[in-house]
All heavy atoms as TSV, in Angstrom:
chain	resi	resn	atom	element	x	y	z
A	1	MET	N	N	111.566	138.743	122.301
A	1	MET	CA	C	112.852	139.227	121.700
A	1	MET	C	C	112.708	139.141	120.135
A	1	MET	O	O	112.253	138.240	119.501
A	1	MET	CB	C	113.879	138.144	122.003
A	1	MET	CG	C	115.270	138.420	121.554
A	1	MET	SD	S	116.446	137.430	122.291
A	1	MET	CE	C	117.155	136.563	120.854
A	2	VAL	N	N	113.179	140.326	119.568
A	2	VAL	CA	C	113.143	140.338	118.090
A	2	VAL	C	C	114.527	140.261	117.509
A	2	VAL	O	O	115.472	140.825	118.122
A	2	VAL	CB	C	112.611	141.833	117.738
A	2	VAL	CG1	C	112.583	142.074	116.242
A	2	VAL	CG2	C	111.188	142.044	118.267
A	3	LEU	N	N	114.599	139.421	116.542
A	3	LEU	CA	C	115.940	139.150	115.888
A	3	LEU	C	C	116.224	140.290	114.906
A	3	LEU	O	O	115.330	140.756	114.205
A	3	LEU	CB	C	115.935	137.765	115.280
A	3	LEU	CG	C	115.626	136.542	116.077
A	3	LEU	CD1	C	115.582	135.330	115.208
A	3	LEU	CD2	C	116.887	136.405	117.052
A	4	THR	N	N	117.512	140.560	114.820
A	4	THR	CA	C	117.933	141.639	113.769
A	4	THR	C	C	117.979	140.829	112.501
A	4	THR	O	O	117.993	139.622	112.409
A	4	THR	CB	C	119.242	142.209	114.092
A	4	THR	OG1	O	120.255	141.096	114.061
A	4	THR	CG2	C	119.289	142.749	115.458
A	5	ASP	N	N	118.010	141.566	111.425
A	5	ASP	CA	C	118.225	140.913	110.179
A	5	ASP	C	C	119.446	140.146	110.037
A	5	ASP	O	O	119.397	139.084	109.426
A	5	ASP	CB	C	118.158	142.066	108.996
A	5	ASP	CG	C	118.009	141.545	107.559
A	5	ASP	OD1	O	117.090	140.696	107.409
A	5	ASP	OD2	O	118.932	141.884	106.768
A	6	TRP	N	N	120.503	140.638	110.593
A	6	TRP	CA	C	121.792	139.934	110.631
A	6	TRP	C	C	121.643	138.659	111.170
A	6	TRP	O	O	122.171	137.568	110.821
A	6	TRP	CB	C	122.975	140.742	111.330
A	6	TRP	CG	C	124.135	140.201	111.222
A	6	TRP	CD1	C	125.212	140.367	110.309
A	6	TRP	CD2	C	124.809	139.174	112.115
A	6	TRP	NE1	N	126.370	139.512	110.571
A	6	TRP	CE2	C	126.022	138.821	111.804
A	6	TRP	CE3	C	124.320	138.634	113.324
A	6	TRP	CZ2	C	126.841	137.964	112.405
A	6	TRP	CZ3	C	125.146	137.725	113.933
A	6	TRP	CH2	C	126.312	137.352	113.560
A	7	GLU	N	N	120.905	138.646	112.476
A	7	GLU	CA	C	120.735	137.312	113.143
A	7	GLU	C	C	119.836	136.401	112.308
A	7	GLU	O	O	120.082	135.089	112.505
A	7	GLU	CB	C	120.127	137.699	114.549
A	7	GLU	CG	C	121.003	138.356	115.475
A	7	GLU	CD	C	120.271	139.062	116.623
A	7	GLU	OE1	O	119.104	139.453	116.631
A	7	GLU	OE2	O	120.829	138.860	117.744
A	8	ILE	N	N	118.874	136.947	111.673
A	8	ILE	CA	C	118.100	135.937	110.836
A	8	ILE	C	C	118.861	135.258	109.791
A	8	ILE	O	O	118.821	134.034	109.527
A	8	ILE	CB	C	116.894	136.729	110.273
A	8	ILE	CG1	C	115.893	137.211	111.442
A	8	ILE	CG2	C	116.138	135.836	109.225
A	8	ILE	CD1	C	114.861	138.128	111.033
A	9	TRP	N	N	119.711	136.175	109.094
A	9	TRP	CA	C	120.581	135.585	108.111
A	9	TRP	C	C	121.520	134.512	108.727
A	9	TRP	O	O	121.828	133.504	108.112
A	9	TRP	CB	C	121.445	136.571	107.378
A	9	TRP	CG	C	120.695	137.355	106.338
A	9	TRP	CD1	C	120.109	138.543	106.407
A	9	TRP	CD2	C	120.204	136.799	105.111
A	9	TRP	NE1	N	119.485	138.989	105.237
A	9	TRP	CE2	C	119.565	137.755	104.443
A	9	TRP	CE3	C	120.507	135.706	104.381
A	9	TRP	CZ2	C	118.951	137.679	103.152
A	9	TRP	CZ3	C	119.890	135.425	103.117
A	9	TRP	CH2	C	119.268	136.459	102.506
A	10	ALA	N	N	122.114	134.762	109.954
A	10	ALA	CA	C	123.042	133.902	110.539
A	10	ALA	C	C	122.347	132.576	110.906
A	10	ALA	O	O	122.974	131.453	110.762
A	10	ALA	CB	C	123.643	134.594	111.858
A	11	CYS	N	N	121.113	132.761	111.446
A	11	CYS	CA	C	120.300	131.498	111.666
A	11	CYS	C	C	120.048	130.625	110.452
A	11	CYS	O	O	120.245	129.389	110.555
A	11	CYS	CB	C	118.982	131.877	112.375
A	11	CYS	SG	S	119.123	132.509	113.983
A	12	ALA	N	N	119.669	131.267	109.402
A	12	ALA	CA	C	119.580	130.535	108.107
A	12	ALA	C	C	120.723	129.878	107.659
A	12	ALA	O	O	120.670	128.609	107.306
A	12	ALA	CB	C	118.968	131.500	106.972
A	13	GLN	N	N	121.898	130.453	107.729
A	13	GLN	CA	C	123.109	129.824	107.357
A	13	GLN	C	C	123.501	128.684	108.243
A	13	GLN	O	O	123.977	127.644	107.781
A	13	GLN	CB	C	124.261	130.855	107.325
A	13	GLN	CG	C	124.085	131.914	106.229
A	13	GLN	CD	C	125.144	132.933	106.204
A	13	GLN	OE1	O	125.561	133.338	107.348
A	13	GLN	NE2	N	125.633	133.426	105.067
A	14	GLN	N	N	123.173	128.840	109.464
A	14	GLN	CA	C	123.396	127.623	110.508
A	14	GLN	C	C	122.442	126.563	110.196
A	14	GLN	O	O	122.956	125.281	110.229
A	14	GLN	CB	C	123.268	128.255	111.865
A	14	GLN	CG	C	123.791	127.169	112.911
A	14	GLN	CD	C	125.221	126.916	112.826
A	14	GLN	OE1	O	126.075	127.739	112.412
A	14	GLN	NE2	N	125.665	125.726	113.162
A	15	VAL	N	N	121.326	126.824	109.830
A	15	VAL	CA	C	120.289	125.691	109.604
A	15	VAL	C	C	120.889	124.968	108.392
A	15	VAL	O	O	120.842	123.703	108.451
A	15	VAL	CB	C	118.967	126.122	109.488
A	15	VAL	CG1	C	118.034	125.234	108.828
A	15	VAL	CG2	C	118.342	126.777	110.815
A	16	ILE	N	N	121.263	125.624	107.382
A	16	ILE	CA	C	121.771	124.997	106.146
A	16	ILE	C	C	123.012	124.222	106.372
A	16	ILE	O	O	123.221	123.141	106.013
A	16	ILE	CB	C	122.058	126.013	105.094
A	16	ILE	CG1	C	120.699	126.662	104.558
A	16	ILE	CG2	C	122.801	125.445	103.849
A	16	ILE	CD1	C	120.869	127.819	103.693
A	17	LYS	N	N	123.844	124.782	107.248
A	17	LYS	CA	C	125.179	124.061	107.546
A	17	LYS	C	C	124.821	122.803	108.341
A	17	LYS	O	O	125.416	121.704	108.094
A	17	LYS	CB	C	125.964	125.030	108.359
A	17	LYS	CG	C	127.379	124.379	108.721
A	17	LYS	CD	C	128.242	125.377	109.602
A	17	LYS	CE	C	129.483	124.755	110.041
A	17	LYS	NZ	N	130.278	125.779	110.859
A	18	GLN	N	N	123.833	122.828	109.227
A	18	GLN	CA	C	123.529	121.661	110.052
A	18	GLN	C	C	122.698	120.646	109.267
A	18	GLN	O	O	122.791	119.360	109.553
A	18	GLN	CB	C	122.923	122.003	111.404
A	18	GLN	CG	C	123.713	122.706	112.284
A	18	GLN	CD	C	122.969	123.178	113.555
A	18	GLN	OE1	O	121.771	123.148	113.596
A	18	GLN	NE2	N	123.652	123.614	114.558
A	19	HIS	N	N	121.921	121.044	108.453
A	19	HIS	CA	C	120.874	120.182	107.831
A	19	HIS	C	C	120.945	119.991	106.343
A	19	HIS	O	O	120.245	119.141	105.785
A	19	HIS	CB	C	119.432	120.655	108.172
A	19	HIS	CG	C	119.125	120.700	109.591
A	19	HIS	ND1	N	118.928	119.534	110.365
A	19	HIS	CD2	C	119.229	121.697	110.506
A	19	HIS	CE1	C	118.743	119.828	111.649
A	19	HIS	NE2	N	118.933	121.122	111.730
A	20	GLY	N	N	121.789	120.660	105.649
A	20	GLY	CA	C	121.983	120.637	104.283
A	20	GLY	C	C	120.759	120.669	103.448
A	20	GLY	O	O	119.938	121.578	103.699
A	21	ALA	N	N	120.622	119.699	102.594
A	21	ALA	CA	C	119.475	119.718	101.628
A	21	ALA	C	C	118.165	119.618	102.379
A	21	ALA	O	O	117.044	119.939	101.871
A	21	ALA	CB	C	119.628	118.578	100.603
A	22	LYS	N	N	118.214	119.076	103.683
A	22	LYS	CA	C	116.893	118.959	104.379
A	22	LYS	C	C	116.564	120.144	105.187
A	22	LYS	O	O	115.636	120.172	106.054
A	22	LYS	CB	C	117.088	117.643	105.292
A	22	LYS	CG	C	117.223	116.422	104.575
A	22	LYS	CD	C	117.455	115.207	105.467
A	22	LYS	CE	C	117.600	113.980	104.638
A	22	LYS	NZ	N	117.766	112.779	105.425
A	23	ALA	N	N	117.352	121.159	105.052
A	23	ALA	CA	C	117.079	122.452	105.736
A	23	ALA	C	C	115.618	123.009	105.624
A	23	ALA	O	O	115.043	123.297	106.615
A	23	ALA	CB	C	118.021	123.521	105.487
A	24	PRO	N	N	115.126	123.076	104.469
A	24	PRO	CA	C	113.754	123.511	104.257
A	24	PRO	C	C	112.627	122.660	105.053
A	24	PRO	O	O	111.822	123.174	105.673
A	24	PRO	CB	C	113.445	123.490	102.805
A	24	PRO	CG	C	114.762	123.647	102.227
A	24	PRO	CD	C	115.747	122.912	103.079
A	25	ALA	N	N	112.948	121.378	105.060
A	25	ALA	CA	C	112.021	120.405	105.832
A	25	ALA	C	C	112.197	120.668	107.274
A	25	ALA	O	O	111.096	120.790	108.126
A	25	ALA	CB	C	112.300	119.061	105.496
A	26	TYR	N	N	113.359	120.879	107.722
A	26	TYR	CA	C	113.609	121.137	109.144
A	26	TYR	C	C	112.814	122.504	109.561
A	26	TYR	O	O	112.241	122.502	110.580
A	26	TYR	CB	C	115.136	121.248	109.557
A	26	TYR	CG	C	115.313	121.709	110.877
A	26	TYR	CD1	C	115.321	120.852	112.067
A	26	TYR	CD2	C	115.701	123.096	111.231
A	26	TYR	CE1	C	115.469	121.153	113.268
A	26	TYR	CE2	C	115.817	123.505	112.487
A	26	TYR	CZ	C	115.762	122.562	113.516
A	26	TYR	OH	O	116.036	122.848	114.901
A	27	VAL	N	N	113.047	123.481	108.860
A	27	VAL	CA	C	112.386	124.795	109.152
A	27	VAL	C	C	110.885	124.655	109.158
A	27	VAL	O	O	110.167	125.160	109.946
A	27	VAL	CB	C	112.892	125.911	108.097
A	27	VAL	CG1	C	112.103	127.176	108.388
A	27	VAL	CG2	C	114.323	126.100	108.292
A	28	ALA	N	N	110.416	123.887	108.150
A	28	ALA	CA	C	108.927	123.759	108.123
A	28	ALA	C	C	108.370	123.017	109.410
A	28	ALA	O	O	107.373	123.339	109.927
A	28	ALA	CB	C	108.531	122.943	106.926
A	29	THR	N	N	109.143	121.977	109.811
A	29	THR	CA	C	108.824	121.255	111.086
A	29	THR	C	C	108.848	122.156	112.192
A	29	THR	O	O	107.979	122.135	113.105
A	29	THR	CB	C	109.824	120.062	111.224
A	29	THR	OG1	O	109.564	119.133	110.142
A	29	THR	CG2	C	109.473	119.297	112.504
A	30	ARG	N	N	109.922	123.026	112.301
A	30	ARG	CA	C	110.115	123.916	113.405
A	30	ARG	C	C	108.864	124.896	113.512
A	30	ARG	O	O	108.328	125.166	114.606
A	30	ARG	CB	C	111.381	124.579	113.305
A	30	ARG	CG	C	111.784	125.477	114.507
A	30	ARG	CD	C	112.140	124.490	115.643
A	30	ARG	NE	N	112.457	125.365	116.928
A	30	ARG	CZ	C	111.692	125.330	117.914
A	30	ARG	NH1	N	110.845	124.409	118.006
A	30	ARG	NH2	N	112.013	126.068	118.979
A	31	ILE	N	N	108.497	125.426	112.353
A	31	ILE	CA	C	107.322	126.356	112.289
A	31	ILE	C	C	106.050	125.654	112.780
A	31	ILE	O	O	105.283	126.227	113.544
A	31	ILE	CB	C	107.243	126.940	110.806
A	31	ILE	CG1	C	108.374	127.886	110.581
A	31	ILE	CG2	C	105.835	127.661	110.748
A	31	ILE	CD1	C	108.406	128.363	109.127
A	32	GLY	N	N	105.936	124.405	112.316
A	32	GLY	CA	C	104.828	123.636	112.806
A	32	GLY	C	C	104.632	123.419	114.214
A	32	GLY	O	O	103.583	123.545	114.939
A	33	GLN	N	N	105.929	123.153	114.869
A	33	GLN	CA	C	105.925	122.940	116.347
A	33	GLN	C	C	105.583	124.170	117.065
A	33	GLN	O	O	104.830	124.097	117.992
A	33	GLN	CB	C	107.272	122.337	116.633
A	33	GLN	CG	C	107.741	121.034	116.254
A	33	GLN	CD	C	109.116	120.781	116.481
A	33	GLN	OE1	O	110.028	121.674	116.529
A	33	GLN	NE2	N	109.525	119.465	116.465
A	34	LEU	N	N	106.103	125.265	116.622
A	34	LEU	CA	C	105.957	126.621	117.221
A	34	LEU	C	C	104.364	127.040	117.066
A	34	LEU	O	O	103.790	127.484	118.051
A	34	LEU	CB	C	106.711	127.584	116.701
A	34	LEU	CG	C	108.277	127.505	117.052
A	34	LEU	CD1	C	109.129	128.364	116.109
A	34	LEU	CD2	C	108.583	127.818	118.516
A	35	ALA	N	N	103.805	126.799	115.896
A	35	ALA	CA	C	102.394	127.053	115.837
A	35	ALA	C	C	101.588	126.249	116.684
A	35	ALA	O	O	100.665	126.686	117.243
A	35	ALA	CB	C	102.070	126.855	114.352
A	36	ALA	N	N	101.875	124.945	116.766
A	36	ALA	CA	C	101.145	124.045	117.728
A	36	ALA	C	C	101.268	124.510	119.125
A	36	ALA	O	O	100.318	124.374	119.855
A	36	ALA	CB	C	101.630	122.640	117.510
A	37	ASP	N	N	102.412	124.970	119.524
A	37	ASP	CA	C	102.542	125.471	120.909
A	37	ASP	C	C	101.976	126.994	121.030
A	37	ASP	O	O	101.965	127.451	122.169
A	37	ASP	CB	C	104.106	125.629	121.170
A	37	ASP	CG	C	104.743	124.251	121.314
A	37	ASP	OD1	O	103.925	123.272	121.458
A	37	ASP	OD2	O	105.963	124.210	121.187
A	38	GLY	N	N	101.385	127.550	120.001
A	38	GLY	CA	C	100.944	128.846	120.112
A	38	GLY	C	C	101.925	130.018	120.217
A	38	GLY	O	O	101.598	131.107	120.564
A	39	ASP	N	N	103.159	129.761	119.775
A	39	ASP	CA	C	104.253	130.682	119.836
A	39	ASP	C	C	104.335	131.579	118.590
A	39	ASP	O	O	105.027	131.205	117.730
A	39	ASP	CB	C	105.670	130.013	120.111
A	39	ASP	CG	C	106.742	130.951	120.349
A	39	ASP	OD1	O	106.575	132.176	120.059
A	39	ASP	OD2	O	107.791	130.504	120.665
A	40	LEU	N	N	103.508	132.597	118.501
A	40	LEU	CA	C	103.272	133.328	117.251
A	40	LEU	C	C	104.594	134.083	116.968
A	40	LEU	O	O	104.940	134.280	115.855
A	40	LEU	CB	C	102.214	134.263	117.316
A	40	LEU	CG	C	100.770	133.576	117.524
A	40	LEU	CD1	C	99.741	134.541	117.472
A	40	LEU	CD2	C	100.593	132.604	116.408
A	41	ASN	N	N	105.210	134.588	118.045
A	41	ASN	CA	C	106.622	135.310	117.706
A	41	ASN	C	C	107.551	134.370	117.143
A	41	ASN	O	O	108.363	134.701	116.276
A	41	ASN	CB	C	107.115	136.023	118.928
A	41	ASN	CG	C	106.275	137.145	119.532
A	41	ASN	OD1	O	105.728	137.796	118.584
A	41	ASN	ND2	N	106.280	137.328	120.718
A	42	GLY	N	N	107.531	133.200	117.684
A	42	GLY	CA	C	108.593	132.132	117.194
A	42	GLY	C	C	108.247	131.834	115.734
A	42	GLY	O	O	109.132	131.587	114.926
A	43	VAL	N	N	106.997	131.641	115.394
A	43	VAL	CA	C	106.561	131.305	114.037
A	43	VAL	C	C	107.000	132.403	113.116
A	43	VAL	O	O	107.551	132.122	112.007
A	43	VAL	CB	C	104.975	131.210	114.005
A	43	VAL	CG1	C	104.489	131.240	112.568
A	43	VAL	CG2	C	104.543	129.920	114.676
A	44	GLN	N	N	106.886	133.726	113.577
A	44	GLN	CA	C	107.263	134.799	112.683
A	44	GLN	C	C	108.740	134.812	112.454
A	44	GLN	O	O	109.274	134.993	111.287
A	44	GLN	CB	C	106.796	136.134	113.310
A	44	GLN	CG	C	105.310	136.312	113.189
A	44	GLN	CD	C	104.813	137.621	113.714
A	44	GLN	OE1	O	105.451	138.233	114.664
A	44	GLN	NE2	N	103.762	138.238	113.385
A	45	ALA	N	N	109.556	134.515	113.495
A	45	ALA	CA	C	110.962	134.424	113.340
A	45	ALA	C	C	111.392	133.385	112.478
A	45	ALA	O	O	112.268	133.579	111.552
A	45	ALA	CB	C	111.627	134.244	114.641
A	46	TRP	N	N	110.740	132.160	112.619
A	46	TRP	CA	C	111.169	131.038	111.760
A	46	TRP	C	C	110.609	131.231	110.400
A	46	TRP	O	O	111.246	130.720	109.355
A	46	TRP	CB	C	110.767	129.728	112.454
A	46	TRP	CG	C	111.749	129.344	113.352
A	46	TRP	CD1	C	111.819	129.572	114.696
A	46	TRP	CD2	C	112.945	128.523	113.172
A	46	TRP	NE1	N	112.916	129.084	115.273
A	46	TRP	CE2	C	113.706	128.417	114.402
A	46	TRP	CE3	C	113.476	128.002	112.023
A	46	TRP	CZ2	C	114.888	127.767	114.396
A	46	TRP	CZ3	C	114.690	127.322	112.073
A	46	TRP	CH2	C	115.381	127.179	113.357
A	47	GLN	N	N	109.537	131.941	110.110
A	47	GLN	CA	C	109.159	132.170	108.738
A	47	GLN	C	C	110.174	133.136	108.046
A	47	GLN	O	O	110.438	133.017	106.864
A	47	GLN	CB	C	107.779	132.997	108.737
A	47	GLN	CG	C	106.652	131.968	109.058
A	47	GLN	CD	C	105.386	132.547	109.132
A	47	GLN	OE1	O	105.211	133.742	109.567
A	47	GLN	NE2	N	104.303	131.771	108.981
A	48	ALA	N	N	110.820	134.120	108.776
A	48	ALA	CA	C	111.806	134.967	108.240
A	48	ALA	C	C	113.016	134.117	107.950
A	48	ALA	O	O	113.711	134.312	106.856
A	48	ALA	CB	C	112.178	136.067	109.197
A	49	ILE	N	N	113.290	133.183	108.900
A	49	ILE	CA	C	114.575	132.283	108.651
A	49	ILE	C	C	114.230	131.441	107.318
A	49	ILE	O	O	115.072	131.294	106.541
A	49	ILE	CB	C	114.746	131.489	109.844
A	49	ILE	CG1	C	115.304	132.269	111.013
A	49	ILE	CG2	C	115.867	130.266	109.561
A	49	ILE	CD1	C	115.330	131.656	112.343
A	50	ALA	N	N	113.050	130.987	107.276
A	50	ALA	CA	C	112.677	130.166	106.038
A	50	ALA	C	C	112.805	130.848	104.754
A	50	ALA	O	O	113.375	130.385	103.744
A	50	ALA	CB	C	111.190	129.633	106.229
A	51	ALA	N	N	112.504	132.157	104.767
A	51	ALA	CA	C	112.649	133.055	103.520
A	51	ALA	C	C	114.178	133.241	103.212
A	51	ALA	O	O	114.528	133.096	102.025
A	51	ALA	CB	C	112.026	134.405	103.773
A	52	ARG	N	N	115.040	133.318	104.182
A	52	ARG	CA	C	116.386	133.394	103.944
A	52	ARG	C	C	117.042	132.043	103.557
A	52	ARG	O	O	117.816	132.088	102.592
A	52	ARG	CB	C	117.152	133.902	105.143
A	52	ARG	CG	C	116.932	135.190	105.820
A	52	ARG	CD	C	116.363	136.245	104.913
A	52	ARG	NE	N	116.231	137.642	105.535
A	52	ARG	CZ	C	115.085	137.991	106.259
A	52	ARG	NH1	N	114.056	137.275	106.276
A	52	ARG	NH2	N	115.109	139.259	106.760
A	53	VAL	N	N	116.585	130.973	104.131
A	53	VAL	CA	C	117.081	129.682	103.627
A	53	VAL	C	C	116.634	129.478	102.232
A	53	VAL	O	O	117.477	128.966	101.344
A	53	VAL	CB	C	116.438	128.514	104.558
A	53	VAL	CG1	C	116.585	127.182	103.826
A	53	VAL	CG2	C	116.938	128.605	105.953
A	54	ASP	N	N	115.463	129.896	101.811
A	54	ASP	CA	C	114.988	129.753	100.430
A	54	ASP	C	C	115.969	130.577	99.519
A	54	ASP	O	O	116.204	130.057	98.437
A	54	ASP	CB	C	113.566	130.218	100.369
A	54	ASP	CG	C	113.041	129.925	98.945
A	54	ASP	OD1	O	112.972	128.807	98.517
A	54	ASP	OD2	O	112.467	130.854	98.413
A	55	GLN	N	N	116.324	131.770	99.929
A	55	GLN	CA	C	117.193	132.563	99.131
A	55	GLN	C	C	118.678	131.912	99.020
A	55	GLN	O	O	119.338	132.204	98.062
A	55	GLN	CB	C	117.330	133.979	99.704
A	55	GLN	CG	C	115.928	134.689	99.473
A	55	GLN	CD	C	116.119	136.083	100.127
A	55	GLN	OE1	O	117.013	136.803	99.827
A	55	GLN	NE2	N	115.038	136.478	100.916
A	56	LEU	N	N	119.050	131.284	100.123
A	56	LEU	CA	C	120.436	130.781	100.141
A	56	LEU	C	C	120.610	129.370	99.409
A	56	LEU	O	O	121.806	128.992	99.097
A	56	LEU	CB	C	120.944	130.581	101.615
A	56	LEU	CG	C	121.060	131.971	102.288
A	56	LEU	CD1	C	121.340	131.723	103.749
A	56	LEU	CD2	C	122.306	132.710	101.711
A	57	MET	N	N	119.429	128.707	99.252
A	57	MET	CA	C	119.569	127.267	98.785
A	57	MET	C	C	119.457	127.223	97.273
A	57	MET	O	O	118.719	127.953	96.750
A	57	MET	CB	C	118.535	126.462	99.399
A	57	MET	CG	C	118.587	126.169	100.871
A	57	MET	SD	S	119.978	124.986	101.330
A	57	MET	CE	C	119.462	123.525	100.574
A	58	ASP	N	N	120.141	126.344	96.656
A	58	ASP	CA	C	119.880	126.001	95.274
A	58	ASP	C	C	119.282	124.711	95.216
A	58	ASP	O	O	119.712	123.618	95.539
A	58	ASP	CB	C	121.329	125.851	94.467
A	58	ASP	CG	C	121.171	125.568	93.134
A	58	ASP	OD1	O	120.137	125.273	92.528
A	58	ASP	OD2	O	122.138	125.620	92.335
A	59	TYR	N	N	117.977	124.741	94.850
A	59	TYR	CA	C	117.102	123.621	94.996
A	59	TYR	C	C	117.455	122.485	93.783
A	59	TYR	O	O	116.983	121.383	93.905
A	59	TYR	CB	C	115.623	123.861	94.940
A	59	TYR	CG	C	115.396	124.554	96.303
A	59	TYR	CD1	C	115.165	125.847	96.315
A	59	TYR	CD2	C	115.282	123.792	97.494
A	59	TYR	CE1	C	115.009	126.513	97.592
A	59	TYR	CE2	C	114.950	124.434	98.627
A	59	TYR	CZ	C	114.922	125.747	98.748
A	59	TYR	OH	O	114.656	126.342	99.961
A	60	ARG	N	N	118.203	122.913	92.785
A	60	ARG	CA	C	118.582	121.985	91.843
A	60	ARG	C	C	119.588	120.955	92.361
A	60	ARG	O	O	119.633	119.739	91.939
A	60	ARG	CB	C	119.191	122.667	90.650
A	60	ARG	CG	C	118.154	123.491	89.864
A	60	ARG	CD	C	118.881	124.449	88.787
A	60	ARG	NE	N	119.729	125.363	89.620
A	60	ARG	CZ	C	120.738	126.138	89.138
A	60	ARG	NH1	N	120.947	126.057	87.804
A	60	ARG	NH2	N	121.409	126.899	89.912
A	61	THR	N	N	120.478	121.336	93.216
A	61	THR	CA	C	121.511	120.593	93.809
A	61	THR	C	C	121.202	120.228	95.286
A	61	THR	O	O	121.901	119.340	95.799
A	61	THR	CB	C	122.933	121.235	93.668
A	61	THR	OG1	O	122.879	122.332	94.471
A	61	THR	CG2	C	123.164	121.559	92.212
A	62	GLY	N	N	120.431	120.916	95.907
A	62	GLY	CA	C	120.131	120.780	97.419
A	62	GLY	C	C	121.334	121.323	98.181
A	62	GLY	O	O	121.510	120.922	99.363
A	63	ARG	N	N	122.228	122.175	97.628
A	63	ARG	CA	C	123.347	122.714	98.474
A	63	ARG	C	C	123.271	124.232	98.424
A	63	ARG	O	O	122.565	124.873	97.629
A	63	ARG	CB	C	124.614	122.405	97.639
A	63	ARG	CG	C	124.920	120.974	97.474
A	63	ARG	CD	C	126.265	120.612	97.001
A	63	ARG	NE	N	126.495	121.520	95.746
A	63	ARG	CZ	C	127.559	121.489	95.040
A	63	ARG	NH1	N	128.484	120.431	95.328
A	63	ARG	NH2	N	127.704	122.204	93.995
A	64	PRO	N	N	123.896	124.775	99.450
A	64	PRO	CA	C	123.944	126.226	99.612
A	64	PRO	C	C	124.488	126.779	98.292
A	64	PRO	O	O	125.455	126.243	97.716
A	64	PRO	CB	C	124.815	126.562	100.798
A	64	PRO	CG	C	124.802	125.200	101.531
A	64	PRO	CD	C	124.629	124.142	100.459
A	65	LEU	N	N	124.121	127.952	97.953
A	65	LEU	CA	C	124.672	128.684	96.776
A	65	LEU	C	C	126.106	129.018	96.939
A	65	LEU	O	O	126.774	129.096	95.954
A	65	LEU	CB	C	123.801	129.999	96.415
A	65	LEU	CG	C	122.354	129.725	95.889
A	65	LEU	CD1	C	121.619	131.069	95.887
A	65	LEU	CD2	C	122.455	129.082	94.556
A	66	SER	N	N	126.517	129.257	98.254
A	66	SER	CA	C	127.894	129.682	98.388
A	66	SER	C	C	128.883	128.580	98.117
A	66	SER	O	O	130.111	128.862	98.100
A	66	SER	CB	C	128.026	130.118	99.881
A	66	SER	OG	O	127.719	129.104	100.698
A	67	ARG	N	N	128.478	127.230	98.012
A	67	ARG	CA	C	129.387	126.258	97.799
A	67	ARG	C	C	129.362	125.709	96.362
A	67	ARG	O	O	129.840	124.592	96.085
A	67	ARG	CB	C	129.062	125.117	98.676
A	67	ARG	CG	C	129.202	125.523	100.169
A	67	ARG	CD	C	129.168	124.353	100.999
A	67	ARG	NE	N	129.352	124.709	102.384
A	67	ARG	CZ	C	128.884	123.968	103.396
A	67	ARG	NH1	N	128.502	122.746	103.222
A	67	ARG	NH2	N	128.959	124.413	104.675
A	68	GLN	N	N	129.090	126.572	95.406
A	68	GLN	CA	C	128.940	126.151	93.980
A	68	GLN	C	C	129.952	126.965	93.188
A	68	GLN	O	O	130.412	127.937	93.514
A	68	GLN	CB	C	127.606	126.273	93.427
A	68	GLN	CG	C	126.627	125.440	94.255
A	68	GLN	CD	C	125.261	125.365	93.630
A	68	GLN	OE1	O	125.092	125.732	92.528
A	68	GLN	NE2	N	124.323	124.964	94.437
């Protein structure tokens, strides 16, 4: 299953909502788990989510940019 761009953005926003400043660490852990399981499609999807999380987060404050 291939995620649409909209779905990837939605996933990134949900990860930030659930994990806050720890969202990047959560995504990295998830990618590691999928890689260990040999799920390359999952790794690619979560790498795309990671890129969106990176764009949405303000690392100076650890909060989503939308809440500043």
